[in-house]
PDB file of N, CA, C and O in Angstrom:
ATOM      1  N   MET A   1       0.841  -1.179   0.000  1.00  0.00           N
ATOM      2  CA  MET A   1       0.000   0.000   0.000  1.00  0.00           C
ATOM      3  C   MET A   1       0.880   1.233   0.000  1.00  0.00           C
ATOM      4  O   MET A   1       1.664   1.446   0.925  1.00  0.00           O
ATOM      5  N   SER A   2       0.755   2.025  -1.010  1.00  0.00           N
ATOM      6  CA  SER A   2       1.590   3.211  -1.134  1.00  0.00           C
ATOM      7  C   SER A   2       0.987   4.433  -0.462  1.00  0.00           C
ATOM      8  O   SER A   2       1.666   5.452  -0.338  1.00  0.00           O
ATOM      9  N   GLY A   3      -0.241   4.368  -0.031  1.00  0.00           N
ATOM     10  CA  GLY A   3      -0.884   5.550   0.525  1.00  0.00           C
ATOM     11  C   GLY A   3      -1.343   6.454  -0.602  1.00  0.00           C
ATOM     12  O   GLY A   3      -1.530   5.994  -1.729  1.00  0.00           O
ATOM     13  N   PHE A   4      -1.525   7.722  -0.315  1.00  0.00           N
ATOM     14  CA  PHE A   4      -1.986   8.643  -1.333  1.00  0.00           C
ATOM     15  C   PHE A   4      -1.268   9.972  -1.175  1.00  0.00           C
ATOM     16  O   PHE A   4      -0.796  10.317  -0.092  1.00  0.00           O
ATOM     17  N   THR A   5      -1.193  10.699  -2.258  1.00  0.00           N
ATOM     18  CA  THR A   5      -0.513  11.988  -2.241  1.00  0.00           C
ATOM     19  C   THR A   5      -1.518  13.113  -2.029  1.00  0.00           C
ATOM     20  O   THR A   5      -2.729  12.915  -2.133  1.00  0.00           O
ATOM     21  N   LYS A   6      -1.001  14.274  -1.735  1.00  0.00           N
ATOM     22  CA  LYS A   6      -1.844  15.463  -1.601  1.00  0.00           C
ATOM     23  C   LYS A   6      -2.600  15.698  -2.910  1.00  0.00           C
ATOM     24  O   LYS A   6      -3.780  16.051  -2.888  1.00  0.00           O
ATOM     25  N   GLN A   7      -1.934  15.507  -4.043  1.00  0.00           N
ATOM     26  CA  GLN A   7      -2.564  15.702  -5.347  1.00  0.00           C
ATOM     27  C   GLN A   7      -3.692  14.696  -5.571  1.00  0.00           C
ATOM     28  O   GLN A   7      -4.734  15.053  -6.121  1.00  0.00           O
ATOM     29  N   ASP A   8      -3.495  13.441  -5.151  1.00  0.00           N
ATOM     30  CA  ASP A   8      -4.563  12.435  -5.245  1.00  0.00           C
ATOM     31  C   ASP A   8      -5.780  12.899  -4.460  1.00  0.00           C
ATOM     32  O   ASP A   8      -6.911  12.830  -4.940  1.00  0.00           O
ATOM     33  N   LEU A   9      -5.533  13.366  -3.260  1.00  0.00           N
ATOM     34  CA  LEU A   9      -6.614  13.802  -2.383  1.00  0.00           C
ATOM     35  C   LEU A   9      -7.332  15.023  -2.958  1.00  0.00           C
ATOM     36  O   LEU A   9      -8.559  15.101  -2.902  1.00  0.00           O
ATOM     37  N   GLU A  10      -6.582  15.967  -3.505  1.00  0.00           N
ATOM     38  CA  GLU A  10      -7.211  17.142  -4.123  1.00  0.00           C
ATOM     39  C   GLU A  10      -8.112  16.723  -5.278  1.00  0.00           C
ATOM     40  O   GLU A  10      -9.226  17.228  -5.412  1.00  0.00           O
ATOM     41  N   ARG A  11      -7.642  15.814  -6.101  1.00  0.00           N
ATOM     42  CA  ARG A  11      -8.425  15.343  -7.242  1.00  0.00           C
ATOM     43  C   ARG A  11      -9.692  14.631  -6.779  1.00  0.00           C
ATOM     44  O   ARG A  11     -10.781  14.912  -7.281  1.00  0.00           O
ATOM     45  N   GLU A  12      -9.558  13.721  -5.835  1.00  0.00           N
ATOM     46  CA  GLU A  12     -10.700  12.929  -5.381  1.00  0.00           C
ATOM     47  C   GLU A  12     -11.717  13.747  -4.587  1.00  0.00           C
ATOM     48  O   GLU A  12     -12.913  13.460  -4.638  1.00  0.00           O
ATOM     49  N   SER A  13     -11.255  14.764  -3.853  1.00  0.00           N
ATOM     50  CA  SER A  13     -12.160  15.551  -3.004  1.00  0.00           C
ATOM     51  C   SER A  13     -12.616  16.852  -3.661  1.00  0.00           C
ATOM     52  O   SER A  13     -13.411  17.593  -3.082  1.00  0.00           O
ATOM     53  N   GLN A  14     -12.119  17.134  -4.863  1.00  0.00           N
ATOM     54  CA  GLN A  14     -12.423  18.377  -5.572  1.00  0.00           C
ATOM     55  C   GLN A  14     -12.109  19.596  -4.710  1.00  0.00           C
ATOM     56  O   GLN A  14     -12.853  20.577  -4.700  1.00  0.00           O
ATOM     57  N   SER A  15     -10.999  19.514  -3.992  1.00  0.00           N
ATOM     58  CA  SER A  15     -10.572  20.577  -3.084  1.00  0.00           C
ATOM     59  C   SER A  15      -9.174  21.048  -3.451  1.00  0.00           C
ATOM     60  O   SER A  15      -8.398  20.327  -4.080  1.00  0.00           O
ATOM     61  N   GLU A  16      -8.871  22.276  -3.043  1.00  0.00           N
ATOM     62  CA  GLU A  16      -7.497  22.763  -3.095  1.00  0.00           C
ATOM     63  C   GLU A  16      -7.007  22.797  -1.661  1.00  0.00           C
ATOM     64  O   GLU A  16      -7.602  23.456  -0.808  1.00  0.00           O
ATOM     65  N   LEU A  17      -5.926  22.088  -1.398  1.00  0.00           N
ATOM     66  CA  LEU A  17      -5.425  21.948  -0.038  1.00  0.00           C
ATOM     67  C   LEU A  17      -4.178  22.782   0.175  1.00  0.00           C
ATOM     68  O   LEU A  17      -3.381  22.989  -0.739  1.00  0.00           O
ATOM     69  N   GLY A  18      -4.029  23.252   1.397  1.00  0.00           N
ATOM     70  CA  GLY A  18      -2.855  24.029   1.767  1.00  0.00           C
ATOM     71  C   GLY A  18      -1.948  23.228   2.674  1.00  0.00           C
ATOM     72  O   GLY A  18      -1.633  22.067   2.415  1.00  0.00           O
ATOM     73  N   GLN A  19      -1.541  23.878   3.738  1.00  0.00           N
ATOM     74  CA  GLN A  19      -0.625  23.303   4.719  1.00  0.00           C
ATOM     75  C   GLN A  19      -1.184  22.002   5.297  1.00  0.00           C
ATOM     76  O   GLN A  19      -2.389  21.866   5.512  1.00  0.00           O
ATOM     77  N   GLY A  20      -0.290  21.061   5.542  1.00  0.00           N
ATOM     78  CA  GLY A  20      -0.670  19.820   6.198  1.00  0.00           C
ATOM     79  C   GLY A  20      -0.154  19.774   7.626  1.00  0.00           C
ATOM     80  O   GLY A  20       0.828  20.438   7.956  1.00  0.00           O
ATOM     81  N   HIS A  21      -0.801  19.006   8.460  1.00  0.00           N
ATOM     82  CA  HIS A  21      -0.338  18.756   9.834  1.00  0.00           C
ATOM     83  C   HIS A  21       0.049  17.287   9.882  1.00  0.00           C
ATOM     84  O   HIS A  21      -0.820  16.414   9.872  1.00  0.00           O
ATOM     85  N   MET A  22       1.338  17.009   9.935  1.00  0.00           N
ATOM     86  CA  MET A  22       1.834  15.642   9.964  1.00  0.00           C
ATOM     87  C   MET A  22       2.144  15.276  11.412  1.00  0.00           C
ATOM     88  O   MET A  22       3.130  15.745  11.979  1.00  0.00           O
ATOM     89  N   CYS A  23       1.308  14.446  11.999  1.00  0.00           N
ATOM     90  CA  CYS A  23       1.403  14.128  13.420  1.00  0.00           C
ATOM     91  C   CYS A  23       2.054  12.759  13.624  1.00  0.00           C
ATOM     92  O   CYS A  23       1.630  11.771  13.023  1.00  0.00           O
ATOM     93  N   THR A  24       3.068  12.704  14.458  1.00  0.00           N
ATOM     94  CA  THR A  24       3.747  11.434  14.723  1.00  0.00           C
ATOM     95  C   THR A  24       2.871  10.471  15.522  1.00  0.00           C
ATOM     96  O   THR A  24       3.177   9.281  15.588  1.00  0.00           O
ATOM     97  N   ASN A  25       1.793  10.958  16.128  1.00  0.00           N
ATOM     98  CA  ASN A  25       0.876  10.087  16.870  1.00  0.00           C
ATOM     99  C   ASN A  25      -0.138   9.394  15.965  1.00  0.00           C
ATOM    100  O   ASN A  25      -0.882   8.532  16.432  1.00  0.00           O
ATOM    101  N   ASN A  26      -0.183   9.748  14.692  1.00  0.00           N
ATOM    102  CA  ASN A  26      -1.110   9.145  13.731  1.00  0.00           C
ATOM    103  C   ASN A  26      -0.600   7.749  13.382  1.00  0.00           C
ATOM    104  O   ASN A  26       0.443   7.613  12.741  1.00  0.00           O
ATOM    105  N   ILE A  27      -1.325   6.713  13.798  1.00  0.00           N
ATOM    106  CA  ILE A  27      -0.881   5.339  13.538  1.00  0.00           C
ATOM    107  C   ILE A  27      -1.302   4.832  12.158  1.00  0.00           C
ATOM    108  O   ILE A  27      -0.937   3.720  11.776  1.00  0.00           O
ATOM    109  N   HIS A  28      -2.061   5.628  11.407  1.00  0.00           N
ATOM    110  CA  HIS A  28      -2.481   5.265  10.047  1.00  0.00           C
ATOM    111  C   HIS A  28      -2.125   6.381   9.061  1.00  0.00           C
ATOM    112  O   HIS A  28      -3.009   6.898   8.378  1.00  0.00           O
ATOM    113  N   PRO A  29      -0.847   6.760   8.977  1.00  0.00           N
ATOM    114  CA  PRO A  29      -0.482   7.904   8.130  1.00  0.00           C
ATOM    115  C   PRO A  29      -0.716   7.683   6.637  1.00  0.00           C
ATOM    116  O   PRO A  29      -0.763   8.654   5.882  1.00  0.00           O
ATOM    117  N   HIS A  30      -0.862   6.436   6.191  1.00  0.00           N
ATOM    118  CA  HIS A  30      -1.143   6.178   4.776  1.00  0.00           C
ATOM    119  C   HIS A  30      -2.606   6.417   4.447  1.00  0.00           C
ATOM    120  O   HIS A  30      -2.951   6.606   3.281  1.00  0.00           O
ATOM    121  N   HIS A  31      -3.478   6.413   5.457  1.00  0.00           N
ATOM    122  CA  HIS A  31      -4.921   6.533   5.235  1.00  0.00           C
ATOM    123  C   HIS A  31      -5.522   7.817   5.784  1.00  0.00           C
ATOM    124  O   HIS A  31      -6.493   8.328   5.224  1.00  0.00           O
ATOM    125  N   LEU A  32      -4.969   8.347   6.861  1.00  0.00           N
ATOM    126  CA  LEU A  32      -5.547   9.507   7.538  1.00  0.00           C
ATOM    127  C   LEU A  32      -4.589  10.687   7.456  1.00  0.00           C
ATOM    128  O   LEU A  32      -3.443  10.604   7.897  1.00  0.00           O
ATOM    129  N   LYS A  33      -5.076  11.788   6.885  1.00  0.00           N
ATOM    130  CA  LYS A  33      -4.229  12.973   6.711  1.00  0.00           C
ATOM    131  C   LYS A  33      -5.021  14.221   7.069  1.00  0.00           C
ATOM    132  O   LYS A  33      -6.237  14.282   6.889  1.00  0.00           O
ATOM    133  N   ILE A  34      -4.297  15.220   7.584  1.00  0.00           N
ATOM    134  CA  ILE A  34      -4.908  16.482   7.988  1.00  0.00           C
ATOM    135  C   ILE A  34      -4.351  17.600   7.115  1.00  0.00           C
ATOM    136  O   ILE A  34      -3.138  17.760   6.989  1.00  0.00           O
ATOM    137  N   TYR A  35      -5.261  18.374   6.513  1.00  0.00           N
ATOM    138  CA  TYR A  35      -4.868  19.511   5.682  1.00  0.00           C
ATOM    139  C   TYR A  35      -5.771  20.708   5.934  1.00  0.00           C
ATOM    140  O   TYR A  35      -6.943  20.564   6.285  1.00  0.00           O
ATOM    141  N   ARG A  36      -5.194  21.902   5.747  1.00  0.00           N
ATOM    142  CA  ARG A  36      -5.990  23.130   5.706  1.00  0.00           C
ATOM    143  C   ARG A  36      -6.647  23.155   4.323  1.00  0.00           C
ATOM    144  O   ARG A  36      -5.972  22.964   3.312  1.00  0.00           O
ATOM    145  N   VAL A  37      -7.944  23.388   4.279  1.00  0.00           N
ATOM    146  CA  VAL A  37      -8.674  23.435   3.015  1.00  0.00           C
ATOM    147  C   VAL A  37      -8.738  24.884   2.542  1.00  0.00           C
ATOM    148  O   VAL A  37      -9.218  25.763   3.258  1.00  0.00           O
ATOM    149  N   LYS A  38      -8.246  25.121   1.320  1.00  0.00           N
ATOM    150  CA  LYS A  38      -8.237  26.474   0.752  1.00  0.00           C
ATOM    151  C   LYS A  38      -9.456  26.731  -0.125  1.00  0.00           C
ATOM    152  O   LYS A  38     -10.000  27.835  -0.137  1.00  0.00           O
ATOM    153  N   LYS A  39      -9.888  25.689  -0.869  1.00  0.00           N
ATOM    154  CA  LYS A  39     -11.062  25.818  -1.740  1.00  0.00           C
ATOM    155  C   LYS A  39     -11.750  24.464  -1.855  1.00  0.00           C
ATOM    156  O   LYS A  39     -11.106  23.415  -1.823  1.00  0.00           O
ATOM    157  N   ILE A  40     -13.073  24.511  -1.989  1.00  0.00           N
ATOM    158  CA  ILE A  40     -13.862  23.324  -2.322  1.00  0.00           C
ATOM    159  C   ILE A  40     -14.701  23.698  -3.530  1.00  0.00           C
ATOM    160  O   ILE A  40     -15.482  24.648  -3.483  1.00  0.00           O
ATOM    161  N   ALA A  41     -14.539  22.951  -4.609  1.00  0.00           N
ATOM    162  CA  ALA A  41     -15.245  23.228  -5.866  1.00  0.00           C
ATOM    163  C   ALA A  41     -15.092  24.701  -6.256  1.00  0.00           C
ATOM    164  O   ALA A  41     -16.039  25.320  -6.741  1.00  0.00           O
ATOM    165  N   GLY A  42     -13.896  25.258  -6.042  1.00  0.00           N
ATOM    166  CA  GLY A  42     -13.600  26.627  -6.427  1.00  0.00           C
ATOM    167  C   GLY A  42     -14.013  27.701  -5.434  1.00  0.00           C
ATOM    168  O   GLY A  42     -13.683  28.871  -5.629  1.00  0.00           O
ATOM    169  N   LYS A  43     -14.730  27.333  -4.370  1.00  0.00           N
ATOM    170  CA  LYS A  43     -15.187  28.317  -3.377  1.00  0.00           C
ATOM    171  C   LYS A  43     -14.178  28.413  -2.236  1.00  0.00           C
ATOM    172  O   LYS A  43     -13.797  27.391  -1.665  1.00  0.00           O
ATOM    173  N   PRO A  44     -13.737  29.639  -1.894  1.00  0.00           N
ATOM    174  CA  PRO A  44     -12.741  29.825  -0.828  1.00  0.00           C
ATOM    175  C   PRO A  44     -13.184  29.238   0.515  1.00  0.00           C
ATOM    176  O   PRO A  44     -14.353  29.327   0.892  1.00  0.00           O
ATOM    177  N   GLN A  45     -12.236  28.642   1.219  1.00  0.00           N
ATOM    178  CA  GLN A  45     -12.474  28.029   2.525  1.00  0.00           C
ATOM    179  C   GLN A  45     -11.328  28.418   3.452  1.00  0.00           C
ATOM    180  O   GLN A  45     -10.263  28.832   2.993  1.00  0.00           O
ATOM    181  N   LYS A  46     -11.549  28.283   4.758  1.00  0.00           N
ATOM    182  CA  LYS A  46     -10.496  28.556   5.748  1.00  0.00           C
ATOM    183  C   LYS A  46     -10.684  27.618   6.929  1.00  0.00           C
ATOM    184  O   LYS A  46     -10.962  28.068   8.040  1.00  0.00           O
ATOM    185  N   HIS A  47     -10.537  26.346   6.705  1.00  0.00           N
ATOM    186  CA  HIS A  47     -10.668  25.406   7.812  1.00  0.00           C
ATOM    187  C   HIS A  47      -9.758  24.199   7.573  1.00  0.00           C
ATOM    188  O   HIS A  47      -9.189  24.026   6.495  1.00  0.00           O
ATOM    189  N   TRP A  48      -9.641  23.380   8.605  1.00  0.00           N
ATOM    190  CA  TRP A  48      -8.849  22.152   8.548  1.00  0.00           C
ATOM    191  C   TRP A  48      -9.798  20.962   8.448  1.00  0.00           C
ATOM    192  O   TRP A  48     -10.906  20.990   8.983  1.00  0.00           O
ATOM    193  N   GLU A  49      -9.349  19.919   7.758  1.00  0.00           N
ATOM    194  CA  GLU A  49     -10.127  18.681   7.678  1.00  0.00           C
ATOM    195  C   GLU A  49      -9.219  17.476   7.889  1.00  0.00           C
ATOM    196  O   GLU A  49      -8.055  17.460   7.490  1.00  0.00           O
ATOM    197  N   LEU A  50      -9.799  16.477   8.532  1.00  0.00           N
ATOM    198  CA  LEU A  50      -9.184  15.156   8.638  1.00  0.00           C
ATOM    199  C   LEU A  50      -9.758  14.338   7.495  1.00  0.00           C
ATOM    200  O   LEU A  50     -10.969  14.132   7.420  1.00  0.00           O
ATOM    201  N   PHE A  51      -8.894  13.874   6.606  1.00  0.00           N
ATOM    202  CA  PHE A  51      -9.305  13.080   5.453  1.00  0.00           C
ATOM    203  C   PHE A  51      -8.972  11.613   5.692  1.00  0.00           C
ATOM    204  O   PHE A  51      -7.903  11.273   6.197  1.00  0.00           O
ATOM    205  N   SER A  52      -9.907  10.761   5.320  1.00  0.00           N
ATOM    206  CA  SER A  52      -9.704   9.320   5.360  1.00  0.00           C
ATOM    207  C   SER A  52      -9.890   8.800   3.940  1.00  0.00           C
ATOM    208  O   SER A  52     -10.993   8.847   3.395  1.00  0.00           O
ATOM    209  N   LEU A  53      -8.816   8.308   3.347  1.00  0.00           N
ATOM    210  CA  LEU A  53      -8.871   7.792   1.984  1.00  0.00           C
ATOM    211  C   LEU A  53      -8.266   6.398   1.985  1.00  0.00           C
ATOM    212  O   LEU A  53      -7.096   6.215   2.320  1.00  0.00           O
ATOM    213  N   TRP A  54      -9.072   5.424   1.609  1.00  0.00           N
ATOM    214  CA  TRP A  54      -8.622   4.033   1.568  1.00  0.00           C
ATOM    215  C   TRP A  54      -8.570   3.585   0.120  1.00  0.00           C
ATOM    216  O   TRP A  54      -9.563   3.658  -0.604  1.00  0.00           O
ATOM    217  N   LEU A  55      -7.397   3.120  -0.292  1.00  0.00           N
ATOM    218  CA  LEU A  55      -7.170   2.657  -1.648  1.00  0.00           C
ATOM    219  C   LEU A  55      -7.082   1.137  -1.665  1.00  0.00           C
ATOM    220  O   LEU A  55      -6.645   0.512  -0.698  1.00  0.00           O
ATOM    221  N   ALA A  56      -7.504   0.558  -2.777  1.00  0.00           N
ATOM    222  CA  ALA A  56      -7.515  -0.893  -2.918  1.00  0.00           C
ATOM    223  C   ALA A  56      -6.103  -1.471  -2.931  1.00  0.00           C
ATOM    224  O   ALA A  56      -5.179  -0.904  -3.513  1.00  0.00           O
ATOM    225  N   THR A  57      -5.972  -2.601  -2.280  1.00  0.00           N
ATOM    226  CA  THR A  57      -4.720  -3.350  -2.266  1.00  0.00           C
ATOM    227  C   THR A  57      -4.837  -4.530  -3.228  1.00  0.00           C
ATOM    228  O   THR A  57      -5.898  -4.776  -3.800  1.00  0.00           O
ATOM    229  N   GLU A  58      -3.755  -5.241  -3.393  1.00  0.00           N
ATOM    230  CA  GLU A  58      -3.764  -6.459  -4.211  1.00  0.00           C
ATOM    231  C   GLU A  58      -4.791  -7.448  -3.664  1.00  0.00           C
ATOM    232  O   GLU A  58      -5.484  -8.119  -4.429  1.00  0.00           O
ATOM    233  N   GLU A  59      -4.884  -7.534  -2.346  1.00  0.00           N
ATOM    234  CA  GLU A  59      -5.851  -8.431  -1.707  1.00  0.00           C
ATOM    235  C   GLU A  59      -7.289  -8.015  -2.015  1.00  0.00           C
ATOM    236  O   GLU A  59      -8.138  -8.875  -2.248  1.00  0.00           O
ATOM    237  N   ASP A  60      -7.575  -6.718  -2.020  1.00  0.00           N
ATOM    238  CA  ASP A  60      -8.920  -6.229  -2.356  1.00  0.00           C
ATOM    239  C   ASP A  60      -9.302  -6.623  -3.778  1.00  0.00           C
ATOM    240  O   ASP A  60     -10.443  -7.008  -4.035  1.00  0.00           O
ATOM    241  N   VAL A  61      -8.352  -6.528  -4.698  1.00  0.00           N
ATOM    242  CA  VAL A  61      -8.597  -6.918  -6.088  1.00  0.00           C
ATOM    243  C   VAL A  61      -8.857  -8.420  -6.157  1.00  0.00           C
ATOM    244  O   VAL A  61      -9.789  -8.855  -6.834  1.00  0.00           O
ATOM    245  N   ALA A  62      -8.045  -9.215  -5.466  1.00  0.00           N
ATOM    246  CA  ALA A  62      -8.206 -10.672  -5.461  1.00  0.00           C
ATOM    247  C   ALA A  62      -9.554 -11.084  -4.884  1.00  0.00           C
ATOM    248  O   ALA A  62     -10.143 -12.073  -5.322  1.00  0.00           O
ATOM    249  N   ASN A  63     -10.046 -10.327  -3.898  1.00  0.00           N
ATOM    250  CA  ASN A  63     -11.336 -10.630  -3.267  1.00  0.00           C
ATOM    251  C   ASN A  63     -12.526 -10.071  -4.040  1.00  0.00           C
ATOM    252  O   ASN A  63     -13.672 -10.274  -3.640  1.00  0.00           O
ATOM    253  N   GLY A  64     -12.268  -9.374  -5.137  1.00  0.00           N
ATOM    254  CA  GLY A  64     -13.343  -8.818  -5.948  1.00  0.00           C
ATOM    255  C   GLY A  64     -13.924  -7.513  -5.418  1.00  0.00           C
ATOM    256  O   GLY A  64     -14.976  -7.073  -5.881  1.00  0.00           O
ATOM    257  N   GLU A  65     -13.253  -6.891  -4.453  1.00  0.00           N
ATOM    258  CA  GLU A  65     -13.753  -5.634  -3.882  1.00  0.00           C
ATOM    259  C   GLU A  65     -13.328  -4.420  -4.705  1.00  0.00           C
ATOM    260  O   GLU A  65     -13.833  -3.318  -4.492  1.00  0.00           O
ATOM    261  N   ALA A  66     -12.403  -4.617  -5.644  1.00  0.00           N
ATOM    262  CA  ALA A  66     -11.924  -3.537  -6.507  1.00  0.00           C
ATOM    263  C   ALA A  66     -11.443  -4.146  -7.816  1.00  0.00           C
ATOM    264  O   ALA A  66     -11.109  -5.329  -7.883  1.00  0.00           O
ATOM    265  N   SER A  67     -11.414  -3.319  -8.850  1.00  0.00           N
ATOM    266  CA  SER A  67     -10.958  -3.831 -10.144  1.00  0.00           C
ATOM    267  C   SER A  67      -9.461  -3.642 -10.358  1.00  0.00           C
ATOM    268  O   SER A  67      -8.863  -4.310 -11.201  1.00  0.00           O
ATOM    269  N   LYS A  68      -8.846  -2.720  -9.583  1.00  0.00           N
ATOM    270  CA  LYS A  68      -7.401  -2.512  -9.718  1.00  0.00           C
ATOM    271  C   LYS A  68      -6.837  -1.958  -8.417  1.00  0.00           C
ATOM    272  O   LYS A  68      -7.560  -1.363  -7.618  1.00  0.00           O
ATOM    273  N   GLU A  69      -5.543  -2.159  -8.215  1.00  0.00           N
ATOM    274  CA  GLU A  69      -4.868  -1.604  -7.040  1.00  0.00           C
ATOM    275  C   GLU A  69      -4.914  -0.083  -7.090  1.00  0.00           C
ATOM    276  O   GLU A  69      -4.911   0.513  -8.167  1.00  0.00           O
ATOM    277  N   ASP A  70      -4.954   0.531  -5.934  1.00  0.00           N
ATOM    278  CA  ASP A  70      -5.000   1.984  -5.749  1.00  0.00           C
ATOM    279  C   ASP A  70      -6.320   2.613  -6.184  1.00  0.00           C
ATOM    280  O   ASP A  70      -6.433   3.838  -6.221  1.00  0.00           O
ATOM    281  N   GLU A  71      -7.324   1.792  -6.514  1.00  0.00           N
ATOM    282  CA  GLU A  71      -8.667   2.317  -6.769  1.00  0.00           C
ATOM    283  C   GLU A  71      -9.225   2.841  -5.440  1.00  0.00           C
ATOM    284  O   GLU A  71      -9.005   2.231  -4.393  1.00  0.00           O
ATOM    285  N   VAL A  72      -9.937   3.956  -5.478  1.00  0.00           N
ATOM    286  CA  VAL A  72     -10.505   4.526  -4.253  1.00  0.00           C
ATOM    287  C   VAL A  72     -11.642   3.636  -3.756  1.00  0.00           C
ATOM    288  O   VAL A  72     -12.620   3.402  -4.466  1.00  0.00           O
ATOM    289  N   LEU A  73     -11.497   3.146  -2.527  1.00  0.00           N
ATOM    290  CA  LEU A  73     -12.555   2.355  -1.901  1.00  0.00           C
ATOM    291  C   LEU A  73     -13.454   3.230  -1.037  1.00  0.00           C
ATOM    292  O   LEU A  73     -14.662   3.008  -0.963  1.00  0.00           O
ATOM    293  N   ASN A  74     -12.861   4.224  -0.387  1.00  0.00           N
ATOM    294  CA  ASN A  74     -13.637   5.076   0.509  1.00  0.00           C
ATOM    295  C   ASN A  74     -12.904   6.397   0.700  1.00  0.00           C
ATOM    296  O   ASN A  74     -11.691   6.422   0.907  1.00  0.00           O
ATOM    297  N   LEU A  75     -13.646   7.486   0.630  1.00  0.00           N
ATOM    298  CA  LEU A  75     -13.117   8.817   0.930  1.00  0.00           C
ATOM    299  C   LEU A  75     -14.125   9.531   1.805  1.00  0.00           C
ATOM    300  O   LEU A  75     -15.296   9.654   1.447  1.00  0.00           O
ATOM    301  N   SER A  76     -13.668   9.999   2.946  1.00  0.00           N
ATOM    302  CA  SER A  76     -14.523  10.800   3.820  1.00  0.00           C
ATOM    303  C   SER A  76     -13.656  11.846   4.498  1.00  0.00           C
ATOM    304  O   SER A  76     -12.433  11.719   4.558  1.00  0.00           O
ATOM    305  N   SER A  77     -14.312  12.884   5.007  1.00  0.00           N
ATOM    306  CA  SER A  77     -13.573  13.926   5.719  1.00  0.00           C
ATOM    307  C   SER A  77     -14.492  14.586   6.729  1.00  0.00           C
ATOM    308  O   SER A  77     -15.717  14.517   6.635  1.00  0.00           O
ATOM    309  N   ILE A  78     -13.860  15.226   7.693  1.00  0.00           N
ATOM    310  CA  ILE A  78     -14.604  15.955   8.709  1.00  0.00           C
ATOM    311  C   ILE A  78     -13.811  17.201   9.074  1.00  0.00           C
ATOM    312  O   ILE A  78     -12.586  17.163   9.188  1.00  0.00           O
ATOM    313  N   GLU A  79     -14.526  18.304   9.255  1.00  0.00           N
ATOM    314  CA  GLU A  79     -13.882  19.560   9.646  1.00  0.00           C
ATOM    315  C   GLU A  79     -13.435  19.450  11.095  1.00  0.00           C
ATOM    316  O   GLU A  79     -14.183  18.972  11.949  1.00  0.00           O
ATOM    317  N   ILE A  80     -12.204  19.897  11.370  1.00  0.00           N
ATOM    318  CA  ILE A  80     -11.654  19.805  12.727  1.00  0.00           C
ATOM    319  C   ILE A  80     -10.979  21.118  13.114  1.00  0.00           C
ATOM    320  O   ILE A  80     -10.598  21.907  12.249  1.00  0.00           O
ATOM    321  N   GLU A  81     -10.834  21.343  14.412  1.00  0.00           N
ATOM    322  CA  GLU A  81     -10.089  22.493  14.933  1.00  0.00           C
ATOM    323  C   GLU A  81      -8.841  22.049  15.687  1.00  0.00           C
ATOM    324  O   GLU A  81      -7.902  22.827  15.854  1.00  0.00           O
ATOM    325  N   PHE A  82      -8.833  20.796  16.142  1.00  0.00           N
ATOM    326  CA  PHE A  82      -7.718  20.233  16.899  1.00  0.00           C
ATOM    327  C   PHE A  82      -7.295  18.927  16.241  1.00  0.00           C
ATOM    328  O   PHE A  82      -8.124  18.214  15.675  1.00  0.00           O
ATOM    329  N   CYS A  83      -6.008  18.614  16.315  1.00  0.00           N
ATOM    330  CA  CYS A  83      -5.528  17.329  15.822  1.00  0.00           C
ATOM    331  C   CYS A  83      -6.099  16.230  16.709  1.00  0.00           C
ATOM    332  O   CYS A  83      -5.931  16.283  17.928  1.00  0.00           O
ATOM    333  N   PRO A  84      -6.772  15.232  16.129  1.00  0.00           N
ATOM    334  CA  PRO A  84      -7.334  14.158  16.941  1.00  0.00           C
ATOM    335  C   PRO A  84      -6.274  13.207  17.501  1.00  0.00           C
ATOM    336  O   PRO A  84      -6.581  12.374  18.354  1.00  0.00           O
ATOM    337  N   PHE A  85      -5.037  13.324  17.030  1.00  0.00           N
ATOM    338  CA  PHE A  85      -3.977  12.424  17.458  1.00  0.00           C
ATOM    339  C   PHE A  85      -3.127  12.991  18.592  1.00  0.00           C
ATOM    340  O   PHE A  85      -2.676  12.249  19.464  1.00  0.00           O
ATOM    341  N   CYS A  86      -2.908  14.319  18.580  1.00  0.00           N
ATOM    342  CA  CYS A  86      -2.043  14.920  19.604  1.00  0.00           C
ATOM    343  C   CYS A  86      -2.709  16.052  20.383  1.00  0.00           C
ATOM    344  O   CYS A  86      -2.176  16.502  21.397  1.00  0.00           O
ATOM    345  N   GLY A  87      -3.868  16.513  19.918  1.00  0.00           N
ATOM    346  CA  GLY A  87      -4.594  17.565  20.619  1.00  0.00           C
ATOM    347  C   GLY A  87      -4.181  18.981  20.278  1.00  0.00           C
ATOM    348  O   GLY A  87      -4.744  19.930  20.823  1.00  0.00           O
ATOM    349  N   THR A  88      -3.212  19.148  19.391  1.00  0.00           N
ATOM    350  CA  THR A  88      -2.758  20.483  19.009  1.00  0.00           C
ATOM    351  C   THR A  88      -3.883  21.264  18.347  1.00  0.00           C
ATOM    352  O   THR A  88      -4.566  20.750  17.461  1.00  0.00           O
ATOM    353  N   GLN A  89      -4.078  22.531  18.784  1.00  0.00           N
ATOM    354  CA  GLN A  89      -5.048  23.386  18.106  1.00  0.00           C
ATOM    355  C   GLN A  89      -4.439  23.820  16.781  1.00  0.00           C
ATOM    356  O   GLN A  89      -3.309  24.307  16.735  1.00  0.00           O
ATOM    357  N   LEU A  90      -5.192  23.640  15.712  1.00  0.00           N
ATOM    358  CA  LEU A  90      -4.707  23.963  14.378  1.00  0.00           C
ATOM    359  C   LEU A  90      -4.942  25.444  14.097  1.00  0.00           C
ATOM    360  O   LEU A  90      -6.018  25.970  14.382  1.00  0.00           O
ATOM    361  N   ALA A  91      -3.948  26.107  13.546  1.00  0.00           N
ATOM    362  CA  ALA A  91      -3.988  27.561  13.327  1.00  0.00           C
ATOM    363  C   ALA A  91      -5.149  27.953  12.428  1.00  0.00           C
ATOM    364  O   ALA A  91      -5.391  27.336  11.390  1.00  0.00           O
ATOM    365  N   GLN A  92      -5.857  28.984  12.844  1.00  0.00           N
ATOM    366  CA  GLN A  92      -6.956  29.503  12.030  1.00  0.00           C
ATOM    367  C   GLN A  92      -6.386  30.495  11.068  1.00  0.00           C
ATOM    368  O   GLN A  92      -7.123  31.074  10.270  1.00  0.00           O
TER     369      GLN A  92
END
């Protein structure tokens, strides 16, 4: 599992992302990422989101859950003010 890049996430979420918060307490850094959101569908934003993006593995393809590796299986996000892993307040 290679995880996903900021560009992958921008494409899949139709968002423009800014600064990221890379927390050493995050035990799933390939799946869970925190970014400041600058735009969503072209509309200006000023908040942070925790993104969860799960990509298909070789095993998922073998089990018939995906047609190819790195296919998006699930993408979700939630607006946050604090890092859920370390408690740091994220700059507004």
